[in-house]
Residue, then its C-alpha position, 0 to 999 in steps of 0.5 A: m594655236n597661232n597668233t593670227n587674228r588675235i586681239a592683243v593689248v600690249t602695255g609699255a608698247s612705246s619702247g623696249i620689251g613692249a614694242g618688241i612684243a608688239r612688232t612680233l605679234a604684228a608680224q604674226g597677224a595679230d590685231l593690236a592695241l598699243v598702250a603707253r604714255r608717249a603718244d608720239r612713240l606709239e604713232a611711230l610704231r603704228a606707222e611701222l606696223t601698218d606699213r606692210p602687206g596684210a597688216g592687221r589693225v593697230l589702235v593707239l591708246a596714249h594713257d598713263l595707267i597709274a591714273d584713276g579710270a585709265a584701265e577701264q577707258v582702255r578696255r572700252r576703246v579696245t572693245d569698241e574698236l577691235g573687239t573682245t581681247d584674248l591676249l593681254v601683255n603687261a610690259a609697262g614698267v620703270l626702274i629707278p635706282d634708289l633704295v628708299g626715296v619716297q618718290a622713286m618708291s611710289q612711282q615704281l610700285d604704282l606702275n610696276l604693280g598697281a597699274l598691272v593689277r588695274i589693267t588686269q582686273a579690267f580685262v579679265p572678263d574679256l579674257i574669260e569670254s574669249a577663252q570660252r569661245r576660242g579654247c583659251a586666252d592668254l595673260v602675260n606678265i613681264s616680271s624680272i629675274s630681280a624678283g628672286r634676287v637681292e639687288p642692292g640699290v634697286g630694292v623697291y624695283a626687285a620687290s615690285k617684280a617679286a609681287v608681280s611674279h607671285l601675283s601671276r602664280n595666284l592668277r593662274a590658280e584662279l583663272a586656269t579653270s576658265r581656260v585663261r593661261v597665265t605666263n610670268v616672264e622673268p628676263g635677265v638683262v635686256t637692252t632697253e630704255l629702262l635705265a635711260g633716266s639714270e646715269a648710274g644705271q646706264a654706267w652699270l649697263a655699259d659695264v655689264c655689256t662688256r661681260i655678257d651679251p644682253l638679250s634684245a627685246a626682239e629675242l625676248a618677244e620671240v619667247v613670248a610669242f612661242a609660249i602663247s602659240r602652244p596648243a590650248h591645253v599647253s601652259l608655260p606658267e613661268l619662263v626665265v630668259m637669261p643671257a647665256r653668260q649672266v649668272 
């Protein structure tokens, strides 16, 4: 399989891993729906992706996926303007270094897990329909290496990602007979804006960068693109992608 002419929805597309995956898919000829809250960032990315010969279609959808009804609104726009989705990449996420803060807890669980569940529920029927027509469809969830680790100070984030990883396993069991492949990706340290709102988090990342070479979003995107371009009968259910010196 290849990714040319695929209809792909990428959440968290305004920056970081989501934007990196969008760039890679666009370069491979996919049509894209870019989903995130920051409309200005999405418009800038659309301009970048469409400023090339043979560029595919790029739809900007500025939505807060936590909001009631947002997932279904996204699905309707994608179906009306691009067609039936055959690839959903759940890359939206937030990390707030705060173990027990109520607001931090709610925000992380709502976006990292709740929004992912809602957008997945909205698109599963389309993925199944596409899989019957083209031989397979793909659901990719961006989890974290934190899902299986004790992470002092970011326990809620780690817990939300553990839920994503386990949900992915269960979704694969439910969707495999419908030819929808589910790939759960657990990255190590990636250079993104995930910690931009935390002074302590940025200090931690700066320190980490002196000891290891973090992944770039583009490098992780290459792995995702490889996974979803395998032959239809080949599935890569779980991928752990780490900087070589991160342990």
